[in-house]
N, C-alpha and C positions, 0 to 999 in steps of 0.2 A: 653356513650353521658348519660345523666345526666340531668332527666325533671321533669319541677312543673307544672302541667294538675290544673288548673282555672277554671273550669265553672261550673250554678249553677242548668244547668241541663244533670240529672246524665244523658244519651242516648250519648249527642253529647263531655261527658266528659269520660263516656270508652270507644264511637272509638276513642278519641284520643288516650289512654292510651295502648289500640290492637293496636294501629301502631305503637306508641312510645317504649314500649315490645320491638320487635323484636333488636330493637336499642344498651336497655342497660338499668336503670336502671330509674324510672317514679314514683311521688309521688304526689294525686290530689288532690282536696279541691274544693270541694263547693262553696267560697265566699273565698271574697279578703280578708277578716281580718285573717283566720286562714294561710292562701296561703304566708301573708308580712309575721307570725311569722316561718312560713318554711326559707322561704326565707335567715332572717334574723337571722334565726339556723344556719341553709347549710354555710353561706359568713361565721360572729364571727366563724365560726369550722375551714374555711380553705377547705370544700370545695364544693364551690359551684354551684349553679345551669347552665350551659351550656346553657338551655333552656328553655324556661317559654315561654308556650301555655296561650292565656288570651280570656275568651269570652269578648267583653265588655258588655253588656246589663247582668249585675245582679243586684237584692237586693241589697240596701243598701249600697256597694262598688263597684264603677262600676269595668272595667277595663283600662277603663283608670285613672282611680285613683290611683288601682292598681300598672298598668304603672311608674307612677311620683311616687308615694313612695317605687320601686324599683330601679330606676335608682337612684333619691335621696342619700338609702342606698348606692351605690356602690360609687360615689359620696365622701360621709362623709367618706367611706372605705380607700380612695383615690386607689381606685383598676379604671388602668388606660383605656381607653375608649374602647380600642380596645380588652381588657380580656375581656367587657363585655357579658352578659347572654347573645339569640338573644335573641330576644320574635316574636313571631304569636303573633296576634290579627287573635284572631276565631269570627267571624262574621256573623248574617245573614243580614247585614247593606253595607252593602260598596261604601254611599252618598260619593260622592270628599270629605265637609267636614272633617267625621267621620276621614277615610284618612288621610284629609293632615294632623287635634289636632293629631293626637296618630305617624302622622312620624316626625310632632317636636317633642313629648314625648317621643322620640325614639326609637320606634317599628320599628323593621328589616321587617314586611312583615307579610303580610293579608292570611284569608285561606277564603274563605266567606261558606256556608252553605247553602244547602249540597257541600259536598267534597270529593272524595274519595284517596282513601289510595295514591295510583301515584302521585296525585296531592299532597296531602301534605308530600313523599319524595320527589319531584323535587322538594318545597319551602327548606330541609333540604338544601338538595342538593346543591342551587343554596346562600347554609347560609353558605358554608365549612360542613358545614356534608358530611361524607363519611360513613354514613352505611352500619353493613356489607351485607352479603349476608344472613345471617341469617331470614328466614322465621319468618311471627308473626304464632301467637299460631289459 
């Protein structure tokens, strides 16, 4: 699995990174602009991310705006929807309007802070990822 983690909070970003490193490569960014650049580079290089985690509340460009941009890039590159990267929104707010709008914009699932490793890995499995048995660091 190749993952992109985007969260302005260093502790949250590091927690997701530690969980995901057990299952593949991970690139982390603290803002949406840098993440969009990395996503574009990977997509254009033929090695796209197959998982993206986005914090909804970030200064500048929020997670929902980043999500829209990622989906636009995939559409413009003619990536079939079934091959789009899976997106998990990582958030402290899970109100119904936020969930509804992010689903419309193309996210696959949500994880509400605080979360455990088991919850996060369960989300991965429900989206079709089958992580190896390798233990996290």
